[in-house]
C-alpha positions in Angstrom: -41.7 145.4 14.1 -39.5 143.0 16.7 -41.5 140.6 18.4 -41.5 140.8 22.0 -43.6 138.4 23.3 -42.7 133.8 24.1 -44.5 131.6 24.4 -43.2 131.1 28.3 -41.2 132.2 31.0 -38.0 129.8 30.0 -38.1 130.9 26.8 -37.7 134.6 27.0 -35.4 134.3 29.9 -33.3 132.1 27.5 -29.9 133.4 26.9 -30.1 135.8 29.7 -29.1 134.2 32.5 -25.5 133.2 34.2 -24.3 132.6 37.6 -23.4 135.5 39.7 -25.7 137.7 38.0 -27.2 140.9 39.1 -31.4 140.6 38.8 -33.5 143.7 40.3 -37.1 142.4 40.8 -40.1 144.3 40.7 -43.3 143.7 43.7 -44.3 144.9 47.1 -44.8 142.3 49.2 -46.3 139.6 47.1 -48.1 141.9 45.3 -46.9 142.3 42.3 -44.3 139.8 42.0 -42.9 138.2 38.9 -44.0 134.6 40.0 -43.6 133.3 36.7 -40.3 134.1 36.0 -38.8 133.8 39.5 -39.9 129.9 39.0 -38.6 130.1 35.9 -34.6 130.8 37.2 -35.6 128.5 40.3 -36.0 125.7 37.2 -32.9 127.0 35.2 -30.7 126.4 38.4 -28.8 129.4 38.2 -27.1 130.1 41.0 -25.1 132.8 42.7 -27.4 135.6 42.2 -27.3 138.9 43.6 -30.7 140.0 43.6 -32.3 144.0 44.6 -35.8 143.6 45.4 -38.0 145.4 47.8 -38.3 141.9 49.9 -37.8 138.0 49.9 -41.3 136.9 49.2 -42.2 134.3 51.5 -41.3 131.0 52.6 -42.0 128.7 49.4 -43.4 131.7 47.5 -41.9 134.3 45.3 -38.0 135.1 46.0 -38.4 132.8 48.6 -38.2 129.5 46.3 -35.1 130.7 45.4 -33.8 131.2 48.8 -35.0 127.5 49.4 -32.8 126.4 46.6 -29.6 128.5 48.0 -29.8 130.3 44.5 -29.5 133.3 45.8 -26.0 134.7 47.4 -26.9 138.5 48.2 -30.3 140.4 48.6 -30.4 144.0 48.2 -34.0 144.8 50.1 -35.9 147.0 52.4 -38.2 144.4 54.3 -37.2 141.1 54.6 -39.8 140.1 57.7 -41.8 137.1 56.1 -39.8 134.9 54.8 -38.2 132.1 58.2 -35.6 130.9 55.8 -34.4 134.0 54.9 -33.8 134.6 58.2 -31.8 130.9 59.3 -29.8 131.8 56.1 -29.1 135.7 57.4 -28.5 134.6 60.7 -26.1 131.3 59.5 -24.1 133.5 57.6 -25.1 131.9 54.2 -26.7 134.4 53.1 -25.3 138.4 52.2 -27.7 141.2 52.6 -27.2 144.9 51.7 -30.4 146.9 53.7 -31.4 150.0 51.8 -34.5 152.5 53.0 -37.0 152.0 51.1 -37.0 155.4 49.0 -33.6 154.7 48.6 -33.9 151.4 47.4 -36.7 152.4 44.7 -33.9 156.0 43.3 -31.8 153.8 43.3 -33.2 152.1 40.3 -35.0 155.1 39.7 -31.2 156.6 38.9 -29.5 153.5 37.2 -32.4 153.4 34.6 -32.1 157.0 34.5 -28.5 156.7 34.0 -27.3 158.8 37.0 -24.3 156.8 38.7 -24.8 158.2 41.9 -27.4 161.1 44.5 -27.1 162.3 47.6 -29.4 162.0 50.4 -30.0 162.5 53.9 -31.7 159.0 54.7 -29.7 156.8 56.9 -27.5 159.7 57.9 -26.1 158.3 61.7 -27.2 154.8 61.3 -25.9 152.1 59.9 -26.2 152.5 56.3 -23.9 155.3 56.5 -21.1 153.5 57.2 -18.4 153.5 54.3 -20.3 155.7 52.4 -19.2 159.3 51.4 -21.1 162.0 53.4 -21.4 165.7 52.2 -23.0 168.5 53.8 -25.2 170.6 51.9 -26.8 173.8 53.2 -26.0 172.4 56.8 -27.2 169.3 56.5 -25.4 165.8 56.0 -26.4 163.5 53.2 -24.8 160.4 52.0 -23.9 159.6 48.5 -26.0 156.0 47.1 -25.1 154.5 43.8 -27.6 153.9 41.0 -28.0 150.6 40.9 -28.1 148.8 36.8 -29.0 145.3 36.9 -28.0 143.0 34.4 -32.0 141.7 34.0 -35.1 142.9 35.3 -38.2 140.5 36.1 -41.0 142.6 36.7 -44.9 142.0 36.5 -47.8 144.0 34.5 -51.8 143.9 34.4 -51.4 144.7 30.2 -49.1 145.1 27.5 -49.0 145.2 23.9 -47.0 143.9 21.7 -44.3 147.0 21.9 -44.2 145.9 25.4 -46.1 149.2 26.5 -47.2 148.6 30.3 -49.9 148.9 32.5 -50.2 148.3 35.9 -52.8 148.1 38.3 -52.7 150.0 41.7 -50.1 148.8 44.3 -48.3 145.7 41.4 -47.0 149.4 40.1 -44.6 150.0 42.9 -41.2 149.2 42.6 -41.6 147.5 39.0 -41.5 150.2 37.2 -38.3 151.8 38.7 -36.9 147.8 38.3 -37.8 148.0 35.0 -36.1 150.4 33.8 -32.6 149.8 35.8 -31.8 146.6 34.1 -29.7 146.2 30.9 -32.8 143.5 29.9 -36.3 143.3 30.7 -38.5 140.7 31.1 -42.0 141.0 31.8 -44.9 138.8 32.4 -48.7 139.9 32.3 -52.1 138.8 32.5 -52.9 139.8 29.4 -51.3 140.6 25.9 -53.8 143.5 24.0 -53.7 144.3 20.4 -51.0 146.9 19.6 -52.9 150.5 19.6 -55.5 149.5 22.1 -53.9 150.8 25.0 -54.5 154.8 25.7 -52.0 156.2 25.3 -52.1 158.6 28.7 -52.9 155.3 30.5 -49.3 153.6 29.6 -47.1 153.7 32.5 -44.5 152.1 31.2 -43.2 152.4 27.9 -42.3 149.7 25.4 -38.6 151.0 25.2 -37.6 149.9 28.8 -39.1 146.2 27.3 -37.4 143.4 25.6 -39.4 140.7 26.0 -43.4 139.5 27.2 -45.0 136.4 28.3 -48.9 135.8 29.4 -50.0 134.2 32.3 -52.2 133.3 34.9 -51.1 134.5 38.3 -51.3 132.9 41.8 -51.8 136.6 43.3 -51.3 135.2 47.1 -51.6 137.1 49.8 -48.7 137.4 52.8 -51.6 137.7 56.2 -55.2 138.0 55.4 -56.4 139.5 59.1 -60.6 139.8 59.5 -62.2 140.8 61.6 -66.3 139.7 62.4 -68.5 142.0 60.9 -70.2 144.8 62.8 -74.6 144.8 62.8 -75.7 147.1 60.5 
């Protein structure tokens, strides 16, 4: 079996990064983001990146780190409302933005990973999302053509992996990580733990190792974007 486990994020990304590439990044808000790999890309200094991700991190963390260093040329995203630097760069014309409805972005990644070049959806019809896209009527309803997304590199975060790359995610961290992993020509995964081969229940594996090329294990910060609390009511 080919060794997929690497000693560090920098080692796992060696030979994969180049200026102008398209990267698909998993995560939902700050949940399940590949923070170690993002930090390594920042250190590598790779620039003019196009990044497909549901969010753009927050200021100073996650993909926000790559915005700070001006390494991102374009974002393909759904929700970017937690990042003041993103807003500043976008409004000043420094950063390109391709907005995608959340389900459309997930399906673009899934389609790309499944070898499907495009699909029709009614989401976005009659809005700026539909501008310049092919329209077609099916059964009396108008749909727009969206293209499948194939990335040069996928970076994702999982809970556990075995040496073959079979992955298990925890709760919300499963989110965009699975479709992002499948749509990358090369997929690099960071996990909290690499477990022995054969120790994962085959029925509990969320993504088979055939999609995974390189793995690293490490400690994660697991930040929360906005913590809101209320006083406990008396019992």
